[in-house]
BALO-63997 format. One record per residue: residue number from 0; x, y, z of N, C-alpha, C in turn. Coordinates in nm, 2 decimals, padded with zeros to 4 digits, always signed. Layout:
# BALO-63997
NUM	X	Y	Z	X	Y	Z	X	Y	Z
...
This chain:
# BALO-63997
0	+03.32	-03.89	-00.14	+03.32	-03.76	-00.07	+03.17	-03.72	-00.03
1	+03.16	-03.65	+00.07	+03.03	-03.60	+00.12	+03.03	-03.45	+00.12
2	+02.93	-03.39	+00.06	+02.93	-03.25	+00.05	+02.92	-03.18	+00.18
3	+03.00	-03.09	+00.21	+03.00	-03.01	+00.34	+02.87	-02.93	+00.34
4	+02.82	-02.88	+00.23	+02.70	-02.80	+00.22	+02.58	-02.89	+00.26
5	+02.57	-03.01	+00.20	+02.47	-03.10	+00.23	+02.47	-03.14	+00.37
6	+02.59	-03.16	+00.43	+02.60	-03.20	+00.57	+02.57	-03.08	+00.66
7	+02.54	-02.97	+00.61	+02.51	-02.85	+00.70	+02.62	-02.79	+00.77
8	+02.74	-02.79	+00.71	+02.86	-02.75	+00.78	+02.88	-02.60	+00.77
9	+02.85	-02.54	+00.66	+02.89	-02.41	+00.63	+02.81	-02.30	+00.70
10	+02.89	-02.21	+00.77	+02.84	-02.10	+00.84	+02.92	-01.97	+00.79
11	+02.87	-01.86	+00.83	+02.94	-01.73	+00.79	+03.08	-01.73	+00.84
12	+03.10	-01.77	+00.96	+03.24	-01.78	+01.02	+03.27	-01.92	+01.06
13	+03.25	-02.01	+00.97	+03.27	-02.16	+01.00	+03.41	-02.19	+01.02
14	+03.44	-02.29	+01.11	+03.57	-02.34	+01.13	+03.61	-02.44	+01.02
15	+03.51	-02.48	+00.94	+03.53	-02.56	+00.82	+03.58	-02.48	+00.71
16	+03.69	-02.52	+00.64	+03.75	-02.44	+00.53	+03.64	-02.42	+00.42
17	+03.65	-02.30	+00.36	+03.55	-02.27	+00.25	+03.56	-02.37	+00.14
18	+03.44	-02.43	+00.10	+03.43	-02.52	+00.00	+03.48	-02.66	+00.03
19	+03.51	-02.68	+00.16	+03.56	-02.81	+00.20	+03.45	-02.92	+00.20
20	+03.49	-03.04	+00.18	+03.40	-03.16	+00.18	+03.45	-03.25	+00.29
21	+03.35	-03.33	+00.34	+03.38	-03.44	+00.43	+03.43	-03.56	+00.35
22	+03.54	-03.61	+00.38	+03.59	-03.73	+00.32	+03.58	-03.85	+00.42
23	+03.56	-03.97	+00.36	+03.55	-04.09	+00.45	+03.65	-04.19	+00.40
24	+03.72	-04.24	+00.50	+03.82	-04.35	+00.47	+03.74	-04.47	+00.42
25	+03.77	-04.52	+00.30	+03.68	-04.62	+00.24	+03.69	-04.76	+00.30
26	+03.64	-04.77	+00.42	+03.63	-04.90	+00.49	+03.53	-04.89	+00.60
27	+03.46	-04.99	+00.63	+03.36	-05.00	+00.74	+03.43	-05.07	+00.86
28	+03.40	-05.02	+00.98	+03.45	-05.08	+01.10	+03.33	-05.11	+01.19
29	+03.36	-05.15	+01.32	+03.25	-05.18	+01.41	+03.23	-05.06	+01.51
30	+03.33	-05.01	+01.57	+03.32	-04.89	+01.65	+03.46	-04.83	+01.67
31	+03.48	-04.72	+01.59	+03.61	-04.66	+01.59	+03.64	-04.56	+01.70
32	+03.76	-04.55	+01.74	+03.80	-04.46	+01.85	+03.94	-04.42	+01.84
33	+03.99	-04.34	+01.94	+04.13	-04.32	+01.96	+04.22	-04.26	+01.85
34	+04.17	-04.17	+01.76	+04.26	-04.12	+01.66	+04.38	-04.04	+01.71
35	+04.49	-04.07	+01.65	+04.61	-03.99	+01.68	+04.70	-03.98	+01.56
36	+04.75	-03.86	+01.53	+04.85	-03.85	+01.42	+04.99	-03.88	+01.46
37	+05.06	-03.95	+01.39	+05.19	-04.00	+01.43	+05.31	-03.92	+01.37
38	+05.42	-03.94	+01.42	+05.54	-03.87	+01.37	+05.58	-03.92	+01.23
39	+05.53	-04.04	+01.19	+05.55	-04.10	+01.06	+05.45	-04.04	+00.96
40	+05.36	-03.95	+01.00	+05.26	-03.89	+00.91	+05.15	-03.98	+00.87
41	+05.11	-04.07	+00.97	+05.00	-04.15	+00.95	+04.90	-04.14	+01.06
42	+04.78	-04.19	+01.04	+04.67	-04.18	+01.14	+04.66	-04.32	+01.20
43	+04.67	-04.33	+01.33	+04.63	-04.45	+01.41	+04.50	-04.43	+01.47
44	+04.42	-04.54	+01.47	+04.29	-04.54	+01.54	+04.25	-04.68	+01.58
45	+04.16	-04.69	+01.67	+04.12	-04.82	+01.72	+03.98	-04.86	+01.67
46	+03.96	-04.99	+01.67	+03.83	-05.05	+01.65	+03.81	-05.14	+01.77
47	+03.73	-05.09	+01.87	+03.72	-05.15	+02.00	+03.67	-05.30	+01.99
48	+03.55	-05.32	+01.93	+03.50	-05.46	+01.94	+03.59	-05.57	+01.87
49	+03.67	-05.53	+01.77	+03.75	-05.63	+01.70	+03.89	-05.63	+01.76
50	+03.92	-05.54	+01.86	+04.04	-05.54	+01.93	+04.17	-05.52	+01.84
51	+04.15	-05.41	+01.76	+04.26	-05.38	+01.66	+04.30	-05.23	+01.67
52	+04.42	-05.20	+01.64	+04.46	-05.07	+01.61	+04.50	-05.07	+01.46
53	+04.44	-04.97	+01.39	+04.46	-04.96	+01.24	+04.55	-04.84	+01.21
54	+04.61	-04.84	+01.10	+04.70	-04.73	+01.05	+04.65	-04.69	+00.91
55	+04.63	-04.56	+00.89	+04.60	-04.51	+00.75	+04.70	-04.42	+00.71
56	+04.76	-04.44	+00.59	+04.87	-04.36	+00.54	+04.82	-04.26	+00.43
57	+04.69	-04.24	+00.42	+04.64	-04.15	+00.32	+04.59	-04.22	+00.20
58	+04.63	-04.34	+00.19	+04.59	-04.42	+00.07	+04.52	-04.55	+00.11
59	+04.58	-04.63	+00.20	+04.53	-04.76	+00.24	+04.53	-04.77	+00.39
60	+04.44	-04.86	+00.44	+04.43	-04.89	+00.58	+04.49	-05.03	+00.60
61	+04.57	-05.04	+00.71	+04.62	-05.17	+00.74	+04.61	-05.19	+00.89
62	+04.61	-05.32	+00.93	+04.61	-05.35	+01.07	+04.75	-05.32	+01.13
63	+04.76	-05.24	+01.23	+04.89	-05.20	+01.29	+04.92	-05.29	+01.41
64	+04.81	-05.33	+01.48	+04.83	-05.42	+01.59	+04.70	-05.49	+01.62
65	+04.71	-05.62	+01.64	+04.59	-05.71	+01.67	+04.59	-05.75	+01.82
66	+04.48	-05.81	+01.86	+04.47	-05.86	+02.00	+04.50	-05.75	+02.10
67	+04.44	-05.64	+02.09	+04.47	-05.52	+02.17	+04.39	-05.52	+02.30
68	+04.32	-05.62	+02.33	+04.23	-05.63	+02.45	+04.14	-05.51	+02.45
69	+04.08	-05.49	+02.34	+03.97	-05.38	+02.32	+04.03	-05.24	+02.35
70	+04.14	-05.21	+02.28	+04.20	-05.08	+02.29	+04.10	-04.97	+02.26
71	+04.11	-04.86	+02.33	+04.02	-04.75	+02.31	+04.10	-04.62	+02.28
72	+04.12	-04.53	+02.37	+04.19	-04.41	+02.35	+04.34	-04.43	+02.33
73	+04.40	-04.34	+02.25	+04.54	-04.35	+02.22	+04.60	-04.20	+02.22
74	+04.73	-04.19	+02.25	+04.80	-04.07	+02.23	+04.95	-04.10	+02.22
75	+05.02	-04.00	+02.18	+05.17	-04.02	+02.17	+05.24	-03.91	+02.25
76	+05.37	-03.94	+02.29	+05.45	-03.83	+02.35	+05.55	-03.78	+02.25
77	+05.64	-03.69	+02.29	+05.73	-03.63	+02.20	+05.83	-03.72	+02.14
78	+05.85	-03.84	+02.21	+05.94	-03.94	+02.15	+05.87	-04.04	+02.06
79	+05.74	-04.02	+02.04	+05.66	-04.11	+01.96	+05.61	-04.23	+02.02
80	+05.63	-04.25	+02.16	+05.57	-04.36	+02.23	+05.42	-04.35	+02.23
81	+05.36	-04.47	+02.21	+05.21	-04.47	+02.20	+05.15	-04.52	+02.34
82	+05.06	-04.44	+02.39	+04.99	-04.47	+02.52	+04.85	-04.52	+02.48
83	+04.81	-04.63	+02.54	+04.69	-04.70	+02.51	+04.60	-04.73	+02.63
84	+04.47	-04.70	+02.62	+04.37	-04.74	+02.72	+04.30	-04.87	+02.67
85	+04.29	-04.97	+02.76	+04.23	-05.09	+02.72	+04.10	-05.12	+02.80
86	+03.99	-05.15	+02.73	+03.87	-05.20	+02.80	+03.88	-05.34	+02.85
87	+03.93	-05.43	+02.76	+03.93	-05.57	+02.80	+04.02	-05.61	+02.91
88	+04.15	-05.56	+02.91	+04.24	-05.59	+03.02	+04.23	-05.48	+03.13
89	+04.15	-05.38	+03.11	+04.12	-05.28	+03.22	+04.25	-05.21	+03.27
90	+04.34	-05.17	+03.17	+04.46	-05.11	+03.21	+04.51	-05.01	+03.11
91	+04.62	-04.94	+03.14	+04.68	-04.85	+03.05	+04.82	-04.90	+03.02
92	+04.86	-04.90	+02.90	+05.00	-04.94	+02.86	+05.07	-04.84	+02.77
93	+05.20	-04.86	+02.75	+05.27	-04.78	+02.66	+05.35	-04.87	+02.57
94	+05.35	-04.84	+02.44	+05.42	-04.91	+02.34	+05.55	-04.83	+02.30
95	+05.66	-04.88	+02.33	+05.79	-04.82	+02.29	+05.87	-04.91	+02.20
96	+05.89	-04.87	+02.08	+05.97	-04.94	+01.98	+05.91	-05.08	+01.97
97	+05.78	-05.09	+01.96	+05.71	-05.22	+01.94	+05.69	-05.30	+02.07
98	+05.75	-05.27	+02.18	+05.74	-05.34	+02.30	+05.63	-05.27	+02.39
99	+05.53	-05.35	+02.44	+05.43	-05.29	+02.52	+05.45	-05.32	+02.67
100	+05.43	-05.22	+02.75	+05.45	-05.23	+02.90	+05.33	-05.18	+02.97
101	+05.29	-05.24	+03.08	+05.18	-05.20	+03.16	+05.22	-05.08	+03.25
102	+05.14	-04.98	+03.25	+05.16	-04.87	+03.34	+05.07	-04.87	+03.46
103	+04.94	-04.89	+03.44	+04.84	-04.88	+03.55	+04.73	-04.98	+03.53
104	+04.70	-05.06	+03.63	+04.59	-05.15	+03.63	+04.50	-05.16	+03.75
105	+04.55	-05.10	+03.86	+04.47	-05.11	+03.99	+04.49	-04.97	+04.06
106	+04.39	-04.94	+04.14	+04.40	-04.83	+04.23	+04.35	-04.87	+04.37
107	+04.44	-04.85	+04.47	+04.40	-04.89	+04.60	+04.38	-05.04	+04.61
108	+04.45	-05.12	+04.53	+04.44	-05.26	+04.54	+04.32	-05.32	+04.46
109	+04.24	-05.23	+04.39	+04.13	-05.27	+04.32	+04.14	-05.25	+04.17
110	+04.09	-05.34	+04.09	+04.10	-05.32	+03.94	+04.03	-05.19	+03.90
111	+04.10	-05.13	+03.80	+04.04	-05.01	+03.73	+03.91	-05.06	+03.66
112	+03.82	-04.96	+03.63	+03.70	-04.99	+03.56	+03.73	-05.03	+03.42
113	+03.74	-04.93	+03.33	+03.78	-04.96	+03.19	+03.84	-04.83	+03.13
114	+03.97	-04.81	+03.15	+04.04	-04.69	+03.10	+04.00	-04.65	+02.96
115	+03.97	-04.52	+02.94	+03.90	-04.48	+02.82	+03.98	-04.39	+02.73
116	+04.04	-04.28	+02.79	+04.11	-04.18	+02.71	+04.23	-04.14	+02.79
117	+04.34	-04.10	+02.72	+04.47	-04.07	+02.79	+04.53	-03.95	+02.73
118	+04.60	-03.87	+02.81	+04.67	-03.75	+02.76	+04.81	-03.74	+02.83
119	+04.91	-03.70	+02.76	+05.04	-03.68	+02.81	+05.05	-03.53	+02.85
120	+05.10	-03.50	+02.97	+05.12	-03.37	+03.02	+05.24	-03.31	+02.93
121	+05.23	-03.18	+02.90	+05.34	-03.12	+02.81	+05.48	-03.14	+02.87
122	+05.49	-03.15	+03.00	+05.62	-03.17	+03.07	+05.68	-03.31	+03.03
123	+05.60	-03.40	+02.99	+05.64	-03.53	+02.95	+05.67	-03.62	+03.08
124	+05.63	-03.57	+03.20	+05.66	-03.64	+03.32	+05.54	-03.72	+03.37
125	+05.43	-03.70	+03.32	+05.31	-03.78	+03.37	+05.20	-03.78	+03.26
126	+05.11	-03.88	+03.28	+05.00	-03.89	+03.19	+04.87	-03.88	+03.28
127	+04.76	-03.85	+03.22	+04.63	-03.85	+03.28	+04.54	-03.94	+03.20
128	+04.45	-04.01	+03.27	+04.36	-04.09	+03.20	+04.23	-04.10	+03.27
129	+04.12	-04.13	+03.19	+03.99	-04.14	+03.25	+03.95	-04.28	+03.27
130	+03.86	-04.31	+03.36	+03.83	-04.45	+03.39	+03.68	-04.46	+03.42
131	+03.59	-04.45	+03.32	+03.45	-04.47	+03.33	+03.43	-04.62	+03.34
132	+03.31	-04.67	+03.32	+03.28	-04.81	+03.33	+03.21	-04.87	+03.20
133	+03.24	-04.80	+03.09	+03.17	-04.84	+02.96	+03.21	-04.98	+02.92
134	+03.33	-05.03	+02.96	+03.38	-05.16	+02.91	+03.35	-05.28	+03.00
135	+03.28	-05.26	+03.11	+03.25	-05.37	+03.20	+03.10	-05.37	+03.24
136	+03.06	-05.49	+03.29	+02.93	-05.50	+03.35	+02.93	-05.45	+03.49
137	+02.81	-05.40	+03.54	+02.81	-05.35	+03.68	+02.87	-05.44	+03.79
138	+02.85	-05.57	+03.77	+02.90	-05.67	+03.87	+03.05	-05.69	+03.86
139	+03.11	-05.63	+03.76	+03.26	-05.65	+03.75	+03.33	-05.53	+03.82
140	+03.26	-05.42	+03.85	+03.32	-05.31	+03.91	+03.37	-05.34	+04.05
141	+03.50	-05.30	+04.07	+03.56	-05.31	+04.21	+03.57	-05.18	+04.28
142	+03.57	-05.07	+04.20	+03.58	-04.94	+04.25	+03.44	-04.88	+04.26
143	+03.42	-04.79	+04.36	+03.29	-04.73	+04.37	+03.29	-04.59	+04.32
144	+03.38	-04.56	+04.23	+03.39	-04.43	+04.16	+03.45	-04.44	+04.02
145	+03.43	-04.34	+03.94	+03.48	-04.34	+03.80	+03.56	-04.21	+03.79
146	+03.69	-04.22	+03.79	+03.78	-04.11	+03.82	+03.87	-04.08	+03.70
147	+03.93	-03.96	+03.72	+04.05	-03.92	+03.63	+04.17	-03.94	+03.72
148	+04.27	-04.01	+03.66	+04.39	-04.04	+03.74	+04.51	-03.97	+03.67
149	+04.62	-03.96	+03.76	+04.75	-03.91	+03.71	+04.85	-04.03	+03.74
150	+04.93	-04.05	+03.64	+05.03	-04.16	+03.65	+05.17	-04.09	+03.63
151	+05.25	-04.09	+03.73	+05.39	-04.03	+03.73	+05.48	-04.13	+03.65
152	+05.53	-04.09	+03.54	+05.62	-04.18	+03.46	+05.75	-04.21	+03.52
153	+05.79	-04.13	+03.62	+05.92	-04.16	+03.69	+05.90	-04.24	+03.81
154	+05.81	-04.20	+03.90	+05.79	-04.27	+04.03	+05.70	-04.39	+04.01
155	+05.62	-04.39	+03.90	+05.52	-04.49	+03.88	+05.40	-04.48	+03.97
156	+05.39	-04.37	+04.04	+05.28	-04.35	+04.14	+05.15	-04.32	+04.06
157	+05.04	-04.38	+04.10	+04.91	-04.35	+04.05	+04.82	-04.28	+04.15
158	+04.78	-04.16	+04.12	+04.70	-04.08	+04.21	+04.57	-04.04	+04.15
159	+04.47	-04.01	+04.23	+04.34	-03.97	+04.18	+04.34	-03.81	+04.16
160	+04.32	-03.77	+04.04	+04.31	-03.63	+04.02	+04.17	-03.57	+04.04
161	+04.07	-03.65	+04.00	+03.93	-03.60	+04.00	+03.84	-03.71	+04.01
162	+03.75	-03.71	+04.10	+03.64	-03.81	+04.11	+03.53	-03.76	+04.02
163	+03.51	-03.83	+03.91	+03.42	-03.78	+03.81	+03.28	-03.78	+03.85
164	+03.20	-03.69	+03.79	+03.06	-03.68	+03.83	+02.98	-03.80	+03.79
165	+03.01	-03.85	+03.67	+02.93	-03.96	+03.62	+03.02	-04.06	+03.53
166	+03.05	-04.02	+03.41	+03.13	-04.10	+03.32	+03.24	-04.01	+03.26
167	+03.35	-03.98	+03.33	+03.46	-03.90	+03.27	+03.51	-03.97	+03.15
168	+03.53	-03.90	+03.04	+03.56	-03.96	+02.91	+03.69	-03.89	+02.85
169	+03.67	-03.80	+02.76	+03.78	-03.74	+02.69	+03.85	-03.64	+02.79
170	+03.98	-03.61	+02.76	+04.05	-03.51	+02.84	+04.17	-03.46	+02.76
171	+04.21	-03.34	+02.79	+04.32	-03.28	+02.72	+04.39	-03.17	+02.80
172	+04.52	-03.16	+02.80	+04.59	-03.05	+02.87	+04.61	-02.94	+02.77
173	+04.62	-02.82	+02.83	+04.65	-02.70	+02.74	+04.80	-02.71	+02.72
174	+04.85	-02.65	+02.61	+05.00	-02.66	+02.57	+05.09	-02.62	+02.68
175	+05.05	-02.52	+02.77	+05.14	-02.48	+02.88	+05.13	-02.57	+03.00
176	+05.03	-02.67	+03.00	+05.02	-02.76	+03.10	+04.95	-02.71	+03.23
177	+04.90	-02.59	+03.23	+04.84	-02.53	+03.35	+04.69	-02.55	+03.36
178	+04.63	-02.60	+03.25	+04.49	-02.63	+03.26	+04.46	-02.77	+03.20
179	+04.35	-02.83	+03.24	+04.31	-02.95	+03.18	+04.15	-02.95	+03.16
180	+04.11	-03.00	+03.04	+03.97	-03.01	+03.02	+03.93	-03.15	+03.03
181	+03.81	-03.18	+03.09	+03.76	-03.31	+03.10	+03.61	-03.31	+03.05
182	+03.58	-03.41	+02.97	+03.45	-03.43	+02.92	+03.38	-03.54	+03.00
183	+03.26	-03.52	+03.04	+03.18	-03.63	+03.10	+03.06	-03.67	+03.01
184	+03.07	-03.78	+02.95	+02.97	-03.82	+02.86	+02.84	-03.86	+02.92
185	+02.85	-03.91	+03.05	+02.73	-03.95	+03.12	+02.64	-03.83	+03.16
186	+02.71	-03.72	+03.21	+02.63	-03.60	+03.25	+02.62	-03.50	+03.13
187	+02.69	-03.53	+03.02	+02.69	-03.44	+02.91	+02.74	-03.30	+02.94
188	+02.86	-03.29	+02.99	+02.93	-03.17	+03.03	+03.07	-03.16	+02.99
189	+03.12	-03.04	+02.98	+03.27	-03.02	+02.96	+03.31	-02.93	+03.07
190	+03.42	-02.96	+03.14	+03.47	-02.89	+03.25	+03.62	-02.85	+03.23
191	+03.65	-02.73	+03.29	+03.79	-02.68	+03.28	+03.84	-02.67	+03.42
192	+03.96	-02.72	+03.44	+04.03	-02.72	+03.57	+04.17	-02.66	+03.56
193	+04.21	-02.59	+03.67	+04.35	-02.55	+03.68	+04.43	-02.68	+03.71
194	+04.55	-02.68	+03.67	+04.63	-02.80	+03.69	+04.77	-02.76	+03.75
195	+04.80	-02.82	+03.86	+04.94	-02.81	+03.92	+05.00	-02.94	+03.97
196	+04.94	-03.05	+03.92	+04.99	-03.18	+03.96	+04.92	-03.24	+04.09
197	+04.84	-03.15	+04.15	+04.77	-03.20	+04.27	+04.63	-03.23	+04.24
198	+04.55	-03.29	+04.33	+04.41	-03.32	+04.30	+04.33	-03.20	+04.26
199	+04.23	-03.22	+04.18	+04.16	-03.11	+04.12	+04.08	-03.03	+04.23
200	+04.07	-02.90	+04.21	+03.98	-02.82	+04.29	+03.85	-02.81	+04.21
201	+03.77	-02.71	+04.24	+03.65	-02.69	+04.17	+03.68	-02.65	+04.03
202	+03.59	-02.69	+03.93	+03.62	-02.65	+03.79	+03.60	-02.50	+03.78
203	+03.68	-02.44	+03.69	+03.67	-02.30	+03.66	+03.54	-02.27	+03.58
204	+03.50	-02.36	+03.50	+03.36	-02.35	+03.44	+03.32	-02.49	+03.40
205	+03.18	-02.50	+03.39	+03.12	-02.62	+03.34	+03.01	-02.58	+03.24
206	+03.02	-02.64	+03.12	+02.92	-02.61	+03.02	+02.85	-02.74	+02.96
207	+02.73	-02.73	+02.91	+02.67	-02.84	+02.85	+02.74	-02.89	+02.72
208	+02.75	-03.02	+02.71	+02.82	-03.08	+02.59	+02.76	-03.22	+02.58
209	+02.64	-03.24	+02.51	+02.57	-03.36	+02.51	+02.66	-03.48	+02.46
210	+02.67	-03.58	+02.55	+02.74	-03.70	+02.51	+02.89	-03.68	+02.49
211	+02.94	-03.58	+02.55	+03.08	-03.54	+02.52	+03.18	-03.66	+02.54
212	+03.26	-03.68	+02.43	+03.35	-03.79	+02.43	+03.49	-03.74	+02.42
213	+03.56	-03.77	+02.30	+03.70	-03.72	+02.28	+03.70	-03.57	+02.27
214	+03.81	-03.50	+02.31	+03.83	-03.36	+02.30	+03.97	-03.33	+02.26
215	+03.98	-03.22	+02.19	+04.12	-03.16	+02.14	+04.11	-03.01	+02.15
216	+04.23	-02.95	+02.13	+04.24	-02.81	+02.13	+04.30	-02.76	+02.00
217	+04.27	-02.64	+01.96	+04.35	-02.58	+01.85	+04.44	-02.47	+01.91
218	+04.53	-02.41	+01.82	+04.63	-02.32	+01.86	+04.58	-02.19	+01.91
219	+04.45	-02.16	+01.89	+04.38	-02.04	+01.94	+04.31	-02.07	+02.08
220	+04.32	-02.19	+02.13	+04.26	-02.22	+02.26	+04.12	-02.26	+02.25
221	+04.06	-02.29	+02.13	+03.93	-02.34	+02.12	+03.93	-02.49	+02.16
222	+03.82	-02.53	+02.21	+03.80	-02.67	+02.25	+03.71	-02.74	+02.15
223	+03.76	-02.85	+02.09	+03.68	-02.93	+01.99	+03.64	-03.06	+02.06
224	+03.51	-03.08	+02.07	+03.45	-03.19	+02.14	+03.36	-03.28	+02.05
225	+03.38	-03.41	+02.06	+03.30	-03.50	+01.98	+03.17	-03.52	+02.07
226	+03.06	-03.48	+02.02	+02.93	-03.48	+02.10	+02.82	-03.55	+02.02
227	+02.71	-03.57	+02.08	+02.60	-03.64	+02.02	+02.56	-03.58	+01.89
228	+02.56	-03.45	+01.89	+02.50	-03.37	+01.77	+02.61	-03.33	+01.67
229	+02.73	-03.38	+01.69	+02.84	-03.34	+01.60	+02.96	-03.30	+01.67
230	+03.06	-03.24	+01.60	+03.18	-03.19	+01.67	+03.15	-03.04	+01.71
231	+03.15	-03.02	+01.84	+03.12	-02.89	+01.89	+03.26	-02.81	+01.91
232	+03.26	-02.69	+01.88	+03.37	-02.60	+01.90	+03.34	-02.49	+02.00
233	+03.41	-02.49	+02.11	+03.39	-02.39	+02.22	+03.50	-02.29	+02.22
234	+03.47	-02.17	+02.27	+03.58	-02.08	+02.30	+03.64	-02.11	+02.43
235	+03.75	-02.04	+02.46	+03.83	-02.07	+02.58	+03.75	-02.05	+02.71
236	+03.64	-01.97	+02.71	+03.56	-01.95	+02.82	+03.43	-02.03	+02.82
237	+03.42	-02.13	+02.73	+03.31	-02.22	+02.73	+03.20	-02.19	+02.64
238	+03.21	-02.08	+02.56	+03.10	-02.04	+02.47	+03.10	-02.13	+02.35
239	+02.98	-02.19	+02.32	+02.97	-02.27	+02.20	+02.97	-02.18	+02.08
240	+03.06	-02.21	+01.98	+03.08	-02.13	+01.86	+03.02	-02.19	+01.74
241	+03.03	-02.32	+01.73	+02.98	-02.39	+01.61	+02.96	-02.54	+01.64
242	+02.87	-02.60	+01.57	+02.85	-02.75	+01.58	+02.87	-02.80	+01.43
243	+02.97	-02.88	+01.41	+03.00	-02.94	+01.28	+02.93	-03.07	+01.27
244	+02.84	-03.09	+01.17	+02.77	-03.21	+01.16	+02.85	-03.32	+01.08
245	+02.83	-03.44	+01.11	+02.89	-03.55	+01.04	+02.79	-03.66	+01.01
246	+02.81	-03.75	+00.91	+02.71	-03.85	+00.88	+02.68	-03.95	+00.99
247	+02.78	-03.97	+01.08	+02.76	-04.05	+01.20	+02.79	-03.98	+01.32
248	+02.75	-04.03	+01.44	+02.78	-03.96	+01.56	+02.93	-03.97	+01.60
249	+03.00	-03.86	+01.61	+03.14	-03.86	+01.65	+03.16	-03.93	+01.78
250	+03.27	-04.00	+01.79	+03.32	-04.06	+01.92	+03.45	-03.99	+01.96
251	+03.54	-03.96	+01.87	+03.66	-03.90	+01.91	+03.72	-03.82	+01.79
252	+03.82	-03.75	+01.81	+03.88	-03.66	+01.70	+04.02	-03.63	+01.72
253	+04.09	-03.59	+01.62	+04.23	-03.55	+01.62	+04.26	-03.47	+01.50
254	+04.36	-03.38	+01.52	+04.41	-03.30	+01.41	+04.53	-03.37	+01.35
255	+04.54	-03.37	+01.21	+04.65	-03.44	+01.15	+04.71	-03.36	+01.03
256	+04.79	-03.43	+00.95	+04.86	-03.36	+00.84	+04.93	-03.24	+00.89
257	+04.90	-03.12	+00.83	+04.97	-03.00	+00.88	+04.90	-02.93	+01.00
258	+04.80	-03.00	+01.05	+04.73	-02.95	+01.17	+04.59	-02.89	+01.13
259	+04.57	-02.87	+01.00	+04.45	-02.81	+00.96	+04.35	-02.92	+00.90
260	+04.38	-03.04	+00.93	+04.29	-03.15	+00.89	+04.23	-03.21	+01.01
261	+04.10	-03.22	+01.02	+04.03	-03.27	+01.14	+03.99	-03.41	+01.10
262	+04.03	-03.51	+01.18	+03.99	-03.65	+01.17	+03.89	-03.69	+01.28
263	+03.79	-03.76	+01.24	+03.68	-03.79	+01.33	+03.65	-03.94	+01.32
264	+03.66	-04.01	+01.43	+03.62	-04.15	+01.44	+03.47	-04.14	+01.48
265	+03.38	-04.21	+01.40	+03.24	-04.20	+01.42	+03.17	-04.33	+01.40
266	+03.17	-04.41	+01.50	+03.11	-04.54	+01.50	+03.17	-04.63	+01.39
267	+03.10	-04.65	+01.28	+03.15	-04.74	+01.18	+03.25	-04.68	+01.08
268	+03.25	-04.54	+01.08	+03.33	-04.47	+00.98	+03.44	-04.38	+01.04
269	+03.54	-04.35	+00.96	+03.64	-04.25	+01.00	+03.64	-04.15	+00.89
270	+03.63	-04.02	+00.93	+03.61	-03.91	+00.84	+03.72	-03.80	+00.86
271	+03.73	-03.72	+00.75	+03.82	-03.61	+00.77	+03.78	-03.49	+00.69
272	+03.81	-03.37	+00.73	+03.77	-03.25	+00.67	+03.87	-03.14	+00.70
273	+03.89	-03.05	+00.60	+03.99	-02.94	+00.62	+03.92	-02.83	+00.70
274	+04.00	-02.77	+00.79	+03.95	-02.66	+00.88	+04.03	-02.54	+00.86
275	+03.99	-02.43	+00.93	+04.05	-02.30	+00.91	+04.16	-02.27	+01.01
276	+04.17	-02.35	+01.12	+04.27	-02.32	+01.22	+04.36	-02.44	+01.24
277	+04.47	-02.42	+01.30	+04.56	-02.53	+01.32	+04.54	-02.60	+01.46
278	+04.52	-02.73	+01.46	+04.50	-02.80	+01.58	+04.63	-02.83	+01.65
279	+04.62	-02.86	+01.78	+04.73	-02.90	+01.86	+04.74	-03.06	+01.84
280	+04.85	-03.11	+01.80	+04.87	-03.25	+01.77	+04.96	-03.31	+01.88
281	+04.91	-03.39	+01.97	+04.99	-03.45	+02.08	+05.12	-03.51	+02.03
282	+05.23	-03.47	+02.09	+05.36	-03.53	+02.07	+05.43	-03.46	+01.95
283	+05.37	-03.37	+01.88	+05.43	-03.31	+01.76	+05.46	-03.16	+01.78
């Protein structure tokens, strides 16, 4: 365990539970990403370089899936299906009852860059995913943009929602499905957009978020973002409320257990800490 006080977490009105400590899953990895809490009450997360998805049941870590073609971001839907972004195969897939199917691999006849993070719209009818170029070399790029896409799960149509400013990364829908937040790790910003299924208009607001990667929401509408300096918590209008420090730089995050446990994938480690608000858990 790592003392929350030593880590500099505690503030007068901190989102970290009083007296809480940061815990670390007792295993080292290469670069962890994609945490998601499952209907089985376990945590799934990826280790990109070794091309694995791991599962932690609160006691032990086991390999859940191997040879994932450098899986990165994960999420689940209300049926428990797992959506996966892959750097190696440059596509997005879904795993249903153990069977994996490809959803999107090209746009306009050209290969995607390296799908990074994925979110299911609350309607269950579509997914959104980001496509920066972190998983490829410059000479491998076929597209001249790094975008956020929408994939219709019924029609199978892939459309461009937003042409990212630099490196669109984490994204999350609000529970009512009327808004979507997008983090751009290249420009170090967090943006809020209205969402009606059509291409994005101008953002409702844009705020600084250094190195912003994975993002999640809590039930009060706060935005939790994995940033260079820790997990940043923003109010619904973009005001920075707190920065929670971790021993390693966070890459992504998710709420698990009863919703008041924050899990953070941070390079070689996976951490968790109790918080004072209940987070929104995709698919649950």
